[in-house]
Structure formats: structure tokens, C-alpha cells
Short mmCIF file of the C-alpha atoms (twelve columns), coordinates in Angstrom:
data_MODEL
# 
_entry.id   MODEL 
# 
loop_
_atom_site.group_PDB 
_atom_site.id 
_atom_site.type_symbol 
_atom_site.label_atom_id 
_atom_site.label_alt_id 
_atom_site.label_comp_id 
_atom_site.label_asym_id 
_atom_site.label_seq_id 
_atom_site.Cartn_x 
_atom_site.Cartn_y 
_atom_site.Cartn_z 
_atom_site.pdbx_PDB_model_num 
ATOM 1   C CA . UNK A 1   -3.255  -9.155  5.752   1 
ATOM 2   C CA . UNK A 2   -1.898  -12.039 3.704   1 
ATOM 3   C CA . UNK A 3   -5.340  -13.378 2.802   1 
ATOM 4   C CA . UNK A 4   -6.457  -9.945  1.620   1 
ATOM 5   C CA . UNK A 5   -3.217  -9.535  -0.313  1 
ATOM 6   C CA . UNK A 6   -3.640  -12.939 -1.927  1 
ATOM 7   C CA . UNK A 7   -7.239  -12.059 -2.821  1 
ATOM 8   C CA . UNK A 8   -6.175  -8.785  -4.424  1 
ATOM 9   C CA . UNK A 9   -3.397  -10.577 -6.300  1 
ATOM 10  C CA . UNK A 10  -5.831  -13.148 -7.651  1 
ATOM 11  C CA . UNK A 11  -8.459  -10.545 -8.557  1 
ATOM 12  C CA . UNK A 12  -5.886  -8.308  -10.215 1 
ATOM 13  C CA . UNK A 13  -4.295  -11.172 -12.132 1 
ATOM 14  C CA . UNK A 14  -7.698  -12.407 -13.309 1 
ATOM 15  C CA . UNK A 15  -8.691  -8.939  -14.503 1 
ATOM 16  C CA . UNK A 16  -5.401  -8.387  -16.309 1 
ATOM 17  C CA . UNK A 17  -5.632  -11.782 -18.007 1 
ATOM 18  C CA . UNK A 18  -9.318  -11.472 -18.885 1 
ATOM 19  C CA . UNK A 19  -9.574  -7.780  -19.774 1 
ATOM 20  C CA . UNK A 20  -5.997  -7.138  -20.810 1 
ATOM 21  C CA . UNK A 21  -5.239  -10.157 -22.961 1 
ATOM 22  C CA . UNK A 22  -8.395  -12.117 -23.717 1 
ATOM 23  C CA . UNK A 23  -10.928 -9.356  -24.344 1 
ATOM 24  C CA . UNK A 24  -11.013 -8.036  -27.876 1 
ATOM 25  C CA . UNK A 25  -13.134 -5.002  -27.063 1 
ATOM 26  C CA . UNK A 26  -12.936 -2.986  -23.916 1 
ATOM 27  C CA . UNK A 27  -13.744 0.603   -23.169 1 
ATOM 28  C CA . UNK A 28  -11.480 3.412   -22.105 1 
ATOM 29  C CA . UNK A 29  -12.335 3.035   -18.418 1 
ATOM 30  C CA . UNK A 30  -11.492 -0.687  -18.581 1 
ATOM 31  C CA . UNK A 31  -8.149  0.017   -20.254 1 
ATOM 32  C CA . UNK A 32  -7.298  2.611   -17.602 1 
ATOM 33  C CA . UNK A 33  -8.349  0.254   -14.808 1 
ATOM 34  C CA . UNK A 34  -6.338  -2.612  -16.289 1 
ATOM 35  C CA . UNK A 35  -3.277  -0.384  -16.595 1 
ATOM 36  C CA . UNK A 36  -3.561  0.707   -12.963 1 
ATOM 37  C CA . UNK A 37  -3.851  -2.897  -11.847 1 
ATOM 38  C CA . UNK A 38  -0.838  -3.916  -13.948 1 
ATOM 39  C CA . UNK A 39  1.187   -1.070  -12.416 1 
ATOM 40  C CA . UNK A 40  0.405   -2.196  -8.865  1 
ATOM 41  C CA . UNK A 41  1.098   -5.851  -9.603  1 
ATOM 42  C CA . UNK A 42  4.410   -4.954  -11.248 1 
ATOM 43  C CA . UNK A 43  5.547   -2.767  -8.331  1 
ATOM 44  C CA . UNK A 44  4.564   -5.507  -5.874  1 
ATOM 45  C CA . UNK A 45  6.581   -7.981  -7.916  1 
ATOM 46  C CA . UNK A 46  9.619   -5.689  -7.999  1 
ATOM 47  C CA . UNK A 47  9.379   -5.118  -4.238  1 
ATOM 48  C CA . UNK A 48  9.138   -8.865  -3.628  1 
ATOM 49  C CA . UNK A 49  12.143  -9.592  -5.856  1 
ATOM 50  C CA . UNK A 50  14.092  -6.813  -4.148  1 
ATOM 51  C CA . UNK A 51  13.397  -8.355  -0.740  1 
ATOM 52  C CA . UNK A 52  14.412  -11.915 -1.633  1 
ATOM 53  C CA . UNK A 53  16.699  -13.229 1.083   1 
ATOM 54  C CA . UNK A 54  15.849  -10.360 3.406   1 
ATOM 55  C CA . UNK A 55  15.104  -11.274 6.988   1 
ATOM 56  C CA . UNK A 56  13.417  -7.949  7.764   1 
ATOM 57  C CA . UNK A 57  11.399  -8.094  10.958  1 
ATOM 58  C CA . UNK A 58  10.790  -4.411  11.380  1 
ATOM 59  C CA . UNK A 59  8.021   -2.097  10.305  1 
ATOM 60  C CA . UNK A 60  7.270   -2.294  6.580   1 
ATOM 61  C CA . UNK A 61  7.420   1.160   5.023   1 
ATOM 62  C CA . UNK A 62  4.163   2.896   4.165   1 
ATOM 63  C CA . UNK A 63  5.455   3.569   0.664   1 
ATOM 64  C CA . UNK A 64  4.631   -0.019  -0.282  1 
ATOM 65  C CA . UNK A 65  1.028   0.479   0.761   1 
ATOM 66  C CA . UNK A 66  0.818   3.527   -1.490  1 
ATOM 67  C CA . UNK A 67  1.519   1.342   -4.514  1 
ATOM 68  C CA . UNK A 68  -1.690  -0.589  -3.776  1 
ATOM 69  C CA . UNK A 69  -3.892  2.464   -4.296  1 
ATOM 70  C CA . UNK A 70  -3.791  2.115   -8.111  1 
ATOM 71  C CA . UNK A 71  -4.863  -1.544  -7.753  1 
ATOM 72  C CA . UNK A 72  -7.878  -0.525  -5.696  1 
ATOM 73  C CA . UNK A 73  -8.710  2.276   -8.108  1 
ATOM 74  C CA . UNK A 74  -8.311  -0.043  -11.112 1 
ATOM 75  C CA . UNK A 75  -10.688 -2.604  -9.610  1 
ATOM 76  C CA . UNK A 76  -13.161 0.198   -8.926  1 
ATOM 77  C CA . UNK A 77  -12.871 1.397   -12.542 1 
ATOM 78  C CA . UNK A 78  -13.759 -2.075  -13.734 1 
ATOM 79  C CA . UNK A 79  -16.654 -2.434  -11.299 1 
ATOM 80  C CA . UNK A 80  -18.245 0.954   -12.044 1 
ATOM 81  C CA . UNK A 81  -20.019 0.020   -15.304 1 
ATOM 82  C CA . UNK A 82  -21.520 -3.066  -13.635 1 
ATOM 83  C CA . UNK A 83  -22.579 -1.015  -10.592 1 
ATOM 84  C CA . UNK A 84  -24.082 1.655   -12.845 1 
ATOM 85  C CA . UNK A 85  -26.283 -0.947  -14.541 1 
ATOM 86  C CA . UNK A 86  -27.455 -2.375  -11.216 1 
ATOM 87  C CA . UNK A 87  -28.058 1.085   -9.766  1 
ATOM 88  C CA . UNK A 88  -30.189 2.133   -12.747 1 
ATOM 89  C CA . UNK A 89  -32.294 -1.021  -12.870 1 
ATOM 90  C CA . UNK A 90  -35.362 -1.198  -10.671 1 
ATOM 91  C CA . UNK A 91  -34.740 -4.846  -9.940  1 
ATOM 92  C CA . UNK A 92  -31.338 -4.571  -8.241  1 
ATOM 93  C CA . UNK A 93  -31.317 -0.977  -7.060  1 
ATOM 94  C CA . UNK A 94  -32.034 -1.510  -3.351  1 
ATOM 95  C CA . UNK A 95  -29.547 -4.357  -3.021  1 
ATOM 96  C CA . UNK A 96  -26.862 -2.399  -4.872  1 
ATOM 97  C CA . UNK A 97  -27.437 0.694   -2.746  1 
ATOM 98  C CA . UNK A 98  -27.324 -1.350  0.467   1 
ATOM 99  C CA . UNK A 99  -24.138 -3.110  -0.657  1 
ATOM 100 C CA . UNK A 100 -22.484 0.187   -1.640  1 
ATOM 101 C CA . UNK A 101 -23.426 1.817   1.649   1 
ATOM 102 C CA . UNK A 102 -22.210 -1.184  3.652   1 
ATOM 103 C CA . UNK A 103 -18.952 -1.337  1.721   1 
ATOM 104 C CA . UNK A 104 -18.389 2.392   2.231   1 
ATOM 105 C CA . UNK A 105 -19.024 2.081   5.965   1 
ATOM 106 C CA . UNK A 106 -16.634 -0.861  6.294   1 
ATOM 107 C CA . UNK A 107 -13.949 1.001   4.345   1 
ATOM 108 C CA . UNK A 108 -14.407 4.086   6.527   1 
ATOM 109 C CA . UNK A 109 -13.991 2.047   9.707   1 
ATOM 110 C CA . UNK A 110 -10.945 0.310   8.251   1 
ATOM 111 C CA . UNK A 111 -9.358  3.620   7.242   1 
ATOM 112 C CA . UNK A 112 -9.910  5.123   10.702  1 
ATOM 113 C CA . UNK A 113 -8.365  2.057   12.354  1 
ATOM 114 C CA . UNK A 114 -5.438  2.097   9.909   1 
ATOM 115 C CA . UNK A 115 -4.890  5.815   10.517  1 
ATOM 116 C CA . UNK A 116 -4.827  5.337   14.281  1 
ATOM 117 C CA . UNK A 117 -2.421  2.397   13.974  1 
ATOM 118 C CA . UNK A 118 -0.231  4.446   11.640  1 
ATOM 119 C CA . UNK A 119 -0.142  7.327   14.117  1 
ATOM 120 C CA . UNK A 120 0.895   4.956   16.937  1 
ATOM 121 C CA . UNK A 121 3.630   3.393   14.822  1 
ATOM 122 C CA . UNK A 122 4.815   6.826   13.739  1 
ATOM 123 C CA . UNK A 123 5.203   7.916   17.353  1 
ATOM 124 C CA . UNK A 124 7.206   4.783   18.149  1 
ATOM 125 C CA . UNK A 125 9.341   5.317   15.058  1 
ATOM 126 C CA . UNK A 126 10.020  8.961   15.931  1 
ATOM 127 C CA . UNK A 127 10.947  8.026   19.504  1 
ATOM 128 C CA . UNK A 128 13.379  5.327   18.342  1 
ATOM 129 C CA . UNK A 129 15.003  7.665   15.831  1 
ATOM 130 C CA . UNK A 130 15.301  10.486  18.377  1 
ATOM 131 C CA . UNK A 131 16.913  8.115   20.904  1 
ATOM 132 C CA . UNK A 132 19.355  6.865   18.306  1 
ATOM 133 C CA . UNK A 133 20.229  10.394  17.222  1 
ATOM 134 C CA . UNK A 134 20.883  11.381  20.835  1 
ATOM 135 C CA . UNK A 135 22.910  8.332   21.873  1 
ATOM 136 C CA . UNK A 136 23.794  6.419   18.722  1 
ATOM 137 C CA . UNK A 137 23.097  3.128   20.482  1 
ATOM 138 C CA . UNK A 138 19.356  2.486   20.553  1 
ATOM 139 C CA . UNK A 139 18.609  -1.232  20.024  1 
ATOM 140 C CA . UNK A 140 15.032  -0.441  18.903  1 
ATOM 141 C CA . UNK A 141 16.449  1.255   15.809  1 
ATOM 142 C CA . UNK A 142 17.342  -2.208  14.485  1 
ATOM 143 C CA . UNK A 143 13.633  -2.911  14.027  1 
ATOM 144 C CA . UNK A 144 12.938  0.468   12.478  1 
ATOM 145 C CA . UNK A 145 15.749  1.465   10.134  1 
ATOM 146 C CA . UNK A 146 18.643  -0.877  9.680   1 
ATOM 147 C CA . UNK A 147 20.073  -3.880  11.461  1 
ATOM 148 C CA . UNK A 148 23.640  -2.621  11.076  1 
ATOM 149 C CA . UNK A 149 24.135  0.158   13.653  1 
ATOM 150 C CA . UNK A 150 27.552  1.090   12.276  1 
ATOM 151 C CA . UNK A 151 26.096  1.626   8.790   1 
ATOM 152 C CA . UNK A 152 23.201  3.631   10.238  1 
ATOM 153 C CA . UNK A 153 25.630  5.809   12.225  1 
ATOM 154 C CA . UNK A 154 27.728  6.325   9.071   1 
ATOM 155 C CA . UNK A 155 24.642  7.556   7.177   1 
ATOM 156 C CA . UNK A 156 23.750  9.947   10.026  1 
ATOM 157 C CA . UNK A 157 27.330  11.276  10.173  1 
ATOM 158 C CA . UNK A 158 27.323  11.790  6.395   1 
ATOM 159 C CA . UNK A 159 24.008  13.660  6.607   1 
ATOM 160 C CA . UNK A 160 25.481  15.935  9.259   1 
ATOM 161 C CA . UNK A 161 28.671  16.487  7.251   1 
ATOM 162 C CA . UNK A 162 26.722  17.428  4.127   1 
ATOM 163 C CA . UNK A 163 24.232  19.445  6.187   1 
ATOM 164 C CA . UNK A 164 21.309  17.458  4.844   1 
ATOM 165 C CA . UNK A 165 18.146  17.580  6.897   1 
ATOM 166 C CA . UNK A 166 19.452  20.187  9.290   1 
ATOM 167 C CA . UNK A 167 16.983  19.048  11.935  1 
ATOM 168 C CA . UNK A 168 19.266  16.017  12.430  1 
ATOM 169 C CA . UNK A 169 21.248  16.990  15.525  1 
# 
């Protein structure tokens, strides 16, 4: 996780510095890709600054992972012209096709594994929330929502009072 994140940070920073600041001429696709990368790096920076001093040991929200999608897409936008050249040339076509197929297969396997892990975590999260809603005293909720049970109970009571999310019993 951390190594991959550090690699994406380095790749994204290099691309932004090289294509965003140092390159005098870049195409539309490169500008779009650079913008997407800058967006993801900025949101990651804001999330990191917002979590300074936090001792969170629970499940990190999926919403942070969603902010990485533009980084991946931006890197793909920058790689596409290079891949197009290799795909069209007779010299590198087979290697490029094999690499693209291998990369696609690895990404598919990774996505399936991530989806299964997400489903398992979602079930655990739903069970902890349901137990807390029923009793108000589930220790597992500390790892899922908030370490302060009194604050969490206050939020639930306020939701009930305002009739928000009526499925909250």
C-alpha cells in the first residue's frame, strides 16, 4: 500500500513538474492528464493535512480511494501517445501488446480482490453500526465511526430528532 502510494506520488509529481512546468509545448491530452494528476495530488495533500495529529486506527473511508482515480486516469492519458506509437510500429508491437494484456489481467485480478475485500469490510461495518444503533454501546464502533461514543450517540439522536435517514431506528 505505502510503496504503491509513494510510487504514484513520485510519478505524479514528476509528471506535473516535467509536463506542467518545464514543457513548453504539450498537447491537449497531456494538459488534461496533468490537470487530473494535480487534482489527485492536491486532494491527497488536503486529506493528509486534515489528518495531522489524528490517531485513527479504524477503516479508512473509500472516498479517499475515489480521489486516486483521476491520478490513474491522468497517468494513462500521458502514456497513451507513447503506447500508440509502440502499438503502430512493427518493431515493438508484440511486446507492447503483451505488456498491455498482462497489465490488464493484473488490474482485473486486483480489482476483483479489492471488491471482495470491500464487500467483507462493508458487512463488518454494517454489523457494527446495526449493533450500535440497537444498543448504543458497541465497542467495535470505535474502529468504524468515531472514538467518542457520546458524540456518536448525540449525532444518532439528532438524526432521529430531525427525521434524517428514517431507516435509522
